[in-house]
N, C-alpha and C positions, 0 to 999 in steps of 0.2 A: 834210493838216493844215497844211503850211507853204507851200502855194501852188505847188509844183512841177508837180503834175498840171494845175492850172488854167492855168499858163503854157503847158504843152504843148497843152492843149485850145484855148486862144486861137489858137495858131499853126495847128492843124488846121482850126479854124473859118475863119480868114483864108484859108487855101489853098482850102478847099471853096467859100467864098463868091466866090472869084475866077473860078470856072467859071460861064459864062453860064447862067442859068436855075436855078441852085442857091441855095436858101435854107438857110443854116446857122444853127442855134441851139445855145446852150450851156446845159446844165442840170446840176444835181448831184442825187445821191440823198440821202435823209434821213440824217443822222448816226446812227450806231448806238451811239456811246459816250455815257454820261450826262455832263451838264455838270460834275459833280463830278470825274469822271475827267479830262476835258479840262482842267479848271482845274489839277489836280495835275500834268498833263503840260506846263503852261505853254503851252497851245495858243493861237495868236492868234485874234482874232474871226473868225467865219465870213464867207465871201465873200457878196456880194449876188447871186450867180448864183441864179436861181430853182430851186426844188426840182421835179423832174419828178414827174408823176402817172402811174399805170399807163395811163390813157387817152391821155395825150400820147405815151407810149412806143409805144403801139399804132398811133398815127397816123403815125409816122415811116416814111419809105421806107428808111432805113438809119441806123445809129448806130455810134459808136466808143466802146468802153469803156476806161477807164484807171483805175488805182489805184496807190497807193503802199504798199509794205510795209516796215515798219521791221525790218531784220534784226539790229539791235543788241541 
């Protein structure tokens, strides 16, 4: 929600893309919280990283999953 995971993902993508012959792409999964809830949480606008589809996920040779959990 605050960009921490996206920053981590950008660095992973950068590292993967530095390997010859590797094409790295960055996607996000659809948001599960309603806009009303996000607004009450003062969530910033969503990133312009494209939303992945099940078909695109199936085409990948590999993937890295990351998420942020608020323990507060």
